[in-house]
BABA-524243 format. One record per residue (C-alpha): residue number from 1; residue in one letter; x, y negated, z. Coordinates in steps of 0.5 Angstrom, whole numbers, plus 500, padded with zeros to 3 digits. Layout:
N
{pos = NUM&code = A&px = X&py = Y&pz = Z}
...
//
This chain:
284
{pos = 1&code = X&px = 838&py = 420&pz = 745}
{pos = 2&code = X&px = 845&py = 422&pz = 745}
{pos = 3&code = X&px = 851&py = 418&pz = 748}
{pos = 4&code = X&px = 851&py = 414&pz = 741}
{pos = 5&code = X&px = 844&py = 412&pz = 742}
{pos = 6&code = X&px = 842&py = 417&pz = 736}
{pos = 7&code = X&px = 835&py = 420&pz = 737}
{pos = 8&code = X&px = 835&py = 427&pz = 737}
{pos = 9&code = X&px = 828&py = 429&pz = 739}
{pos = 10&code = X&px = 822&py = 425&pz = 740}
{pos = 11&code = X&px = 814&py = 426&pz = 742}
{pos = 12&code = X&px = 809&py = 420&pz = 740}
{pos = 13&code = X&px = 802&py = 420&pz = 742}
{pos = 14&code = X&px = 798&py = 413&pz = 742}
{pos = 15&code = X&px = 796&py = 415&pz = 749}
{pos = 16&code = X&px = 802&py = 417&pz = 752}
{pos = 17&code = X&px = 804&py = 413&pz = 758}
{pos = 18&code = X&px = 809&py = 412&pz = 764}
{pos = 19&code = X&px = 813&py = 418&pz = 765}
{pos = 20&code = X&px = 815&py = 425&pz = 763}
{pos = 21&code = X&px = 819&py = 431&pz = 766}
{pos = 22&code = X&px = 824&py = 435&pz = 762}
{pos = 23&code = X&px = 823&py = 442&pz = 764}
{pos = 24&code = X&px = 829&py = 448&pz = 765}
{pos = 25&code = X&px = 825&py = 452&pz = 759}
{pos = 26&code = X&px = 827&py = 446&pz = 754}
{pos = 27&code = X&px = 819&py = 444&pz = 754}
{pos = 28&code = X&px = 817&py = 437&pz = 756}
{pos = 29&code = X&px = 812&py = 435&pz = 761}
{pos = 30&code = X&px = 808&py = 428&pz = 759}
{pos = 31&code = X&px = 803&py = 424&pz = 762}
{pos = 32&code = X&px = 797&py = 422&pz = 757}
{pos = 33&code = X&px = 790&py = 418&pz = 758}
{pos = 34&code = X&px = 784&py = 421&pz = 755}
{pos = 35&code = X&px = 777&py = 418&pz = 755}
{pos = 36&code = X&px = 772&py = 420&pz = 761}
{pos = 37&code = X&px = 765&py = 422&pz = 759}
{pos = 38&code = X&px = 760&py = 416&pz = 761}
{pos = 39&code = X&px = 756&py = 421&pz = 766}
{pos = 40&code = X&px = 763&py = 422&pz = 770}
{pos = 41&code = X&px = 765&py = 415&pz = 769}
{pos = 42&code = X&px = 758&py = 413&pz = 772}
{pos = 43&code = X&px = 759&py = 417&pz = 778}
{pos = 44&code = X&px = 766&py = 415&pz = 780}
{pos = 45&code = X&px = 766&py = 410&pz = 786}
{pos = 46&code = X&px = 770&py = 404&pz = 788}
{pos = 47&code = X&px = 773&py = 399&pz = 783}
{pos = 48&code = X&px = 770&py = 392&pz = 780}
{pos = 49&code = X&px = 767&py = 391&pz = 773}
{pos = 50&code = X&px = 769&py = 385&pz = 770}
{pos = 51&code = X&px = 768&py = 382&pz = 763}
{pos = 52&code = X&px = 775&py = 384&pz = 760}
{pos = 53&code = X&px = 774&py = 391&pz = 762}
{pos = 54&code = X&px = 773&py = 396&pz = 756}
{pos = 55&code = X&px = 767&py = 400&pz = 756}
{pos = 56&code = X&px = 770&py = 407&pz = 757}
{pos = 57&code = X&px = 774&py = 409&pz = 763}
{pos = 58&code = X&px = 780&py = 413&pz = 762}
{pos = 59&code = X&px = 783&py = 419&pz = 766}
{pos = 60&code = X&px = 790&py = 422&pz = 766}
{pos = 61&code = X&px = 792&py = 429&pz = 763}
{pos = 62&code = X&px = 799&py = 433&pz = 764}
{pos = 63&code = X&px = 801&py = 436&pz = 758}
{pos = 64&code = X&px = 807&py = 441&pz = 757}
{pos = 65&code = X&px = 810&py = 440&pz = 750}
{pos = 66&code = X&px = 815&py = 445&pz = 746}
{pos = 67&code = X&px = 821&py = 442&pz = 742}
{pos = 68&code = X&px = 817&py = 443&pz = 736}
{pos = 69&code = X&px = 811&py = 439&pz = 739}
{pos = 70&code = X&px = 806&py = 444&pz = 740}
{pos = 71&code = X&px = 802&py = 444&pz = 747}
{pos = 72&code = X&px = 804&py = 449&pz = 751}
{pos = 73&code = X&px = 800&py = 447&pz = 757}
{pos = 74&code = X&px = 794&py = 442&pz = 759}
{pos = 75&code = X&px = 792&py = 440&pz = 766}
{pos = 76&code = X&px = 786&py = 435&pz = 766}
{pos = 77&code = X&px = 786&py = 431&pz = 773}
{pos = 78&code = X&px = 778&py = 430&pz = 773}
{pos = 79&code = X&px = 777&py = 437&pz = 773}
{pos = 80&code = X&px = 780&py = 437&pz = 780}
{pos = 81&code = X&px = 778&py = 431&pz = 783}
{pos = 82&code = X&px = 772&py = 429&pz = 787}
{pos = 83&code = X&px = 768&py = 423&pz = 786}
{pos = 84&code = X&px = 766&py = 423&pz = 794}
{pos = 85&code = X&px = 774&py = 423&pz = 796}
{pos = 86&code = X&px = 778&py = 420&pz = 790}
{pos = 87&code = X&px = 775&py = 413&pz = 790}
{pos = 88&code = X&px = 778&py = 407&pz = 787}
{pos = 89&code = X&px = 781&py = 401&pz = 791}
{pos = 90&code = X&px = 775&py = 396&pz = 791}
{pos = 91&code = X&px = 781&py = 390&pz = 789}
{pos = 92&code = X&px = 782&py = 394&pz = 782}
{pos = 93&code = X&px = 778&py = 395&pz = 776}
{pos = 94&code = X&px = 775&py = 401&pz = 773}
{pos = 95&code = X&px = 779&py = 401&pz = 767}
{pos = 96&code = X&px = 782&py = 408&pz = 769}
{pos = 97&code = X&px = 780&py = 413&pz = 775}
{pos = 98&code = X&px = 787&py = 414&pz = 777}
{pos = 99&code = X&px = 792&py = 411&pz = 773}
{pos = 100&code = X&px = 798&py = 416&pz = 774}
{pos = 101&code = X&px = 804&py = 413&pz = 775}
{pos = 102&code = X&px = 809&py = 418&pz = 776}
{pos = 103&code = X&px = 810&py = 426&pz = 774}
{pos = 104&code = X&px = 815&py = 430&pz = 777}
{pos = 105&code = X&px = 815&py = 438&pz = 779}
{pos = 106&code = X&px = 816&py = 441&pz = 786}
{pos = 107&code = X&px = 822&py = 447&pz = 787}
{pos = 108&code = X&px = 816&py = 452&pz = 785}
{pos = 109&code = X&px = 815&py = 448&pz = 778}
{pos = 110&code = X&px = 808&py = 446&pz = 781}
{pos = 111&code = X&px = 806&py = 439&pz = 779}
{pos = 112&code = X&px = 807&py = 433&pz = 783}
{pos = 113&code = X&px = 803&py = 427&pz = 781}
{pos = 114&code = X&px = 802&py = 420&pz = 783}
{pos = 115&code = X&px = 795&py = 416&pz = 783}
{pos = 116&code = X&px = 796&py = 408&pz = 784}
{pos = 117&code = X&px = 788&py = 406&pz = 784}
{pos = 118&code = X&px = 786&py = 411&pz = 789}
{pos = 119&code = X&px = 793&py = 411&pz = 793}
{pos = 120&code = X&px = 794&py = 418&pz = 792}
{pos = 121&code = X&px = 800&py = 423&pz = 792}
{pos = 122&code = X&px = 798&py = 430&pz = 790}
{pos = 123&code = X&px = 801&py = 437&pz = 789}
{pos = 124&code = X&px = 798&py = 441&pz = 783}
{pos = 125&code = X&px = 798&py = 449&pz = 783}
{pos = 126&code = X&px = 800&py = 449&pz = 776}
{pos = 127&code = X&px = 797&py = 456&pz = 775}
{pos = 128&code = X&px = 790&py = 455&pz = 777}
{pos = 129&code = X&px = 790&py = 447&pz = 777}
{pos = 130&code = X&px = 788&py = 446&pz = 784}
{pos = 131&code = X&px = 791&py = 441&pz = 789}
{pos = 132&code = X&px = 795&py = 445&pz = 794}
{pos = 133&code = X&px = 796&py = 438&pz = 797}
{pos = 134&code = X&px = 793&py = 431&pz = 797}
{pos = 135&code = X&px = 795&py = 425&pz = 801}
{pos = 136&code = X&px = 795&py = 418&pz = 802}
{pos = 137&code = X&px = 789&py = 414&pz = 802}
{pos = 138&code = X&px = 790&py = 409&pz = 809}
{pos = 139&code = X&px = 797&py = 411&pz = 809}
{pos = 140&code = X&px = 800&py = 409&pz = 803}
{pos = 141&code = X&px = 798&py = 403&pz = 798}
{pos = 142&code = X&px = 799&py = 404&pz = 791}
{pos = 143&code = X&px = 805&py = 408&pz = 791}
{pos = 144&code = X&px = 810&py = 410&pz = 786}
{pos = 145&code = X&px = 815&py = 415&pz = 784}
{pos = 146&code = X&px = 814&py = 421&pz = 789}
{pos = 147&code = X&px = 820&py = 426&pz = 789}
{pos = 148&code = X&px = 821&py = 433&pz = 791}
{pos = 149&code = X&px = 826&py = 434&pz = 796}
{pos = 150&code = X&px = 830&py = 440&pz = 798}
{pos = 151&code = X&px = 828&py = 440&pz = 805}
{pos = 152&code = X&px = 821&py = 441&pz = 802}
{pos = 153&code = X&px = 818&py = 434&pz = 804}
{pos = 154&code = X&px = 816&py = 429&pz = 799}
{pos = 155&code = X&px = 820&py = 422&pz = 798}
{pos = 156&code = X&px = 815&py = 416&pz = 796}
{pos = 157&code = X&px = 816&py = 409&pz = 794}
{pos = 158&code = X&px = 810&py = 406&pz = 798}
{pos = 159&code = X&px = 809&py = 399&pz = 795}
{pos = 160&code = X&px = 804&py = 396&pz = 800}
{pos = 161&code = X&px = 799&py = 392&pz = 795}
{pos = 162&code = X&px = 792&py = 391&pz = 798}
{pos = 163&code = X&px = 795&py = 393&pz = 805}
{pos = 164&code = X&px = 792&py = 390&pz = 811}
{pos = 165&code = X&px = 796&py = 385&pz = 814}
{pos = 166&code = X&px = 803&py = 383&pz = 812}
{pos = 167&code = X&px = 805&py = 385&pz = 805}
{pos = 168&code = X&px = 811&py = 389&pz = 805}
{pos = 169&code = X&px = 813&py = 396&pz = 802}
{pos = 170&code = X&px = 816&py = 402&pz = 805}
{pos = 171&code = X&px = 820&py = 408&pz = 803}
{pos = 172&code = X&px = 816&py = 414&pz = 807}
{pos = 173&code = X&px = 819&py = 422&pz = 807}
{pos = 174&code = X&px = 812&py = 426&pz = 808}
{pos = 175&code = X&px = 812&py = 433&pz = 810}
{pos = 176&code = X&px = 806&py = 436&pz = 806}
{pos = 177&code = X&px = 805&py = 442&pz = 811}
{pos = 178&code = X&px = 803&py = 437&pz = 817}
{pos = 179&code = X&px = 802&py = 430&pz = 813}
{pos = 180&code = X&px = 807&py = 427&pz = 818}
{pos = 181&code = X&px = 812&py = 422&pz = 816}
{pos = 182&code = X&px = 819&py = 424&pz = 818}
{pos = 183&code = X&px = 823&py = 418&pz = 816}
{pos = 184&code = X&px = 821&py = 411&pz = 813}
{pos = 185&code = X&px = 825&py = 405&pz = 811}
{pos = 186&code = X&px = 822&py = 398&pz = 811}
{pos = 187&code = X&px = 825&py = 391&pz = 811}
{pos = 188&code = X&px = 827&py = 386&pz = 817}
{pos = 189&code = X&px = 823&py = 382&pz = 817}
{pos = 190&code = X&px = 817&py = 387&pz = 813}
{pos = 191&code = X&px = 816&py = 381&pz = 808}
{pos = 192&code = X&px = 824&py = 382&pz = 806}
{pos = 193&code = X&px = 822&py = 388&pz = 802}
{pos = 194&code = X&px = 816&py = 388&pz = 798}
{pos = 195&code = X&px = 814&py = 390&pz = 790}
{pos = 196&code = X&px = 807&py = 390&pz = 788}
{pos = 197&code = X&px = 808&py = 394&pz = 783}
{pos = 198&code = X&px = 813&py = 399&pz = 779}
{pos = 199&code = X&px = 819&py = 401&pz = 783}
{pos = 200&code = X&px = 822&py = 408&pz = 786}
{pos = 201&code = X&px = 826&py = 411&pz = 791}
{pos = 202&code = X&px = 831&py = 417&pz = 790}
{pos = 203&code = X&px = 835&py = 421&pz = 795}
{pos = 204&code = X&px = 842&py = 422&pz = 794}
{pos = 205&code = X&px = 847&py = 428&pz = 795}
{pos = 206&code = X&px = 850&py = 425&pz = 801}
{pos = 207&code = X&px = 843&py = 423&pz = 805}
{pos = 208&code = X&px = 843&py = 416&pz = 803}
{pos = 209&code = X&px = 837&py = 413&pz = 799}
{pos = 210&code = X&px = 837&py = 409&pz = 793}
{pos = 211&code = X&px = 831&py = 404&pz = 792}
{pos = 212&code = X&px = 829&py = 400&pz = 786}
{pos = 213&code = X&px = 825&py = 394&pz = 789}
{pos = 214&code = X&px = 822&py = 394&pz = 782}
{pos = 215&code = X&px = 818&py = 387&pz = 781}
{pos = 216&code = X&px = 824&py = 383&pz = 784}
{pos = 217&code = X&px = 829&py = 387&pz = 780}
{pos = 218&code = X&px = 833&py = 389&pz = 786}
{pos = 219&code = X&px = 837&py = 396&pz = 787}
{pos = 220&code = X&px = 840&py = 398&pz = 793}
{pos = 221&code = X&px = 842&py = 404&pz = 797}
{pos = 222&code = X&px = 841&py = 405&pz = 805}
{pos = 223&code = X&px = 843&py = 410&pz = 810}
{pos = 224&code = X&px = 839&py = 415&pz = 814}
{pos = 225&code = X&px = 840&py = 410&pz = 819}
{pos = 226&code = X&px = 837&py = 405&pz = 815}
{pos = 227&code = X&px = 844&py = 401&pz = 814}
{pos = 228&code = X&px = 844&py = 397&pz = 807}
{pos = 229&code = X&px = 851&py = 400&pz = 804}
{pos = 230&code = X&px = 850&py = 397&pz = 797}
{pos = 231&code = X&px = 846&py = 392&pz = 793}
{pos = 232&code = X&px = 845&py = 390&pz = 786}
{pos = 233&code = X&px = 840&py = 384&pz = 783}
{pos = 234&code = X&px = 839&py = 385&pz = 776}
{pos = 235&code = X&px = 841&py = 379&pz = 772}
{pos = 236&code = X&px = 838&py = 381&pz = 765}
{pos = 237&code = X&px = 831&py = 377&pz = 764}
{pos = 238&code = X&px = 826&py = 377&pz = 759}
{pos = 239&code = X&px = 818&py = 376&pz = 757}
{pos = 240&code = X&px = 814&py = 382&pz = 759}
{pos = 241&code = X&px = 808&py = 381&pz = 755}
{pos = 242&code = X&px = 805&py = 375&pz = 751}
{pos = 243&code = X&px = 800&py = 374&pz = 756}
{pos = 244&code = X&px = 805&py = 374&pz = 762}
{pos = 245&code = X&px = 810&py = 369&pz = 759}
{pos = 246&code = X&px = 814&py = 368&pz = 765}
{pos = 247&code = X&px = 821&py = 371&pz = 764}
{pos = 248&code = X&px = 822&py = 376&pz = 769}
{pos = 249&code = X&px = 828&py = 381&pz = 771}
{pos = 250&code = X&px = 824&py = 387&pz = 774}
{pos = 251&code = X&px = 826&py = 394&pz = 773}
{pos = 252&code = X&px = 821&py = 400&pz = 773}
{pos = 253&code = X&px = 826&py = 405&pz = 776}
{pos = 254&code = X&px = 833&py = 407&pz = 778}
{pos = 255&code = X&px = 837&py = 413&pz = 778}
{pos = 256&code = X&px = 844&py = 414&pz = 780}
{pos = 257&code = X&px = 849&py = 419&pz = 777}
{pos = 258&code = X&px = 856&py = 421&pz = 780}
{pos = 259&code = X&px = 862&py = 420&pz = 776}
{pos = 260&code = X&px = 863&py = 428&pz = 776}
{pos = 261&code = X&px = 856&py = 428&pz = 773}
{pos = 262&code = X&px = 857&py = 433&pz = 767}
{pos = 263&code = X&px = 854&py = 428&pz = 762}
{pos = 264&code = X&px = 859&py = 423&pz = 763}
{pos = 265&code = X&px = 865&py = 427&pz = 763}
{pos = 266&code = X&px = 870&py = 425&pz = 757}
{pos = 267&code = X&px = 866&py = 418&pz = 756}
{pos = 268&code = X&px = 869&py = 411&pz = 757}
{pos = 269&code = X&px = 866&py = 408&pz = 763}
{pos = 270&code = X&px = 871&py = 402&pz = 763}
{pos = 271&code = X&px = 866&py = 396&pz = 764}
{pos = 272&code = X&px = 871&py = 392&pz = 761}
{pos = 273&code = X&px = 868&py = 394&pz = 754}
{pos = 274&code = X&px = 862&py = 389&pz = 756}
{pos = 275&code = X&px = 866&py = 383&pz = 758}
{pos = 276&code = X&px = 863&py = 378&pz = 754}
{pos = 277&code = X&px = 856&py = 380&pz = 756}
{pos = 278&code = X&px = 858&py = 380&pz = 763}
{pos = 279&code = X&px = 861&py = 373&pz = 762}
{pos = 280&code = X&px = 854&py = 371&pz = 759}
{pos = 281&code = X&px = 850&py = 373&pz = 765}
{pos = 282&code = X&px = 855&py = 370&pz = 770}
{pos = 283&code = X&px = 854&py = 364&pz = 767}
{pos = 284&code = X&px = 861&py = 363&pz = 764}
//
């Protein structure tokens, strides 16, 4: 969409989900589901079955789509996963094997993927399709939004769902070459920072980290020393689905753009334009 909300390009697919990434060449990486074979689904370990689970199991695919809508590249996750290692959390259903919830790229153009149901983050060699790095089980729990940092590390929102002990989330910066956690952020006390699902973390040019604590609609910024220097609570509430009638202010993900960003040059950024809606949500 352009600045005036006109749709200038689109890609539609009934099994498109969660994330995409625009590439320097103008193509777009997209995340899709595809049904797995009955034989493979039967061999996938973990999870639980219930009456409301559909019969087929779905797996994740990454496709690269050209501006003309053509498929330039395809990677099928299950061709490179292991039924002995990539095991679904026992407290999750078997509707999907992995449930990819994020798609990014490294500085080398390799795929950076996140699989919620197996608590796994991985780097995939885009040329060969093989995993160059796979990490997470026992370290992170149902994580979201891994991103590649300039220092060669990966920043991850570790949601902490189904973690043993006190429920809490944390942000971890892990070195793929050693699997060592170089930096992390948790709340004080731990339970003060927790989002069971969605959420994101984004490193800023000044070294701070913008965190989206998705479920409660909280966005905040912390310094490397873990001091909170900015905080915002989403004031907009709405109903997510007919099956979940409660009104929520959840935020899937948040990005921060500096006022010097090229896309903002020459634009009217005066919040007074929205005075009426701001007063509405301030209860005035």
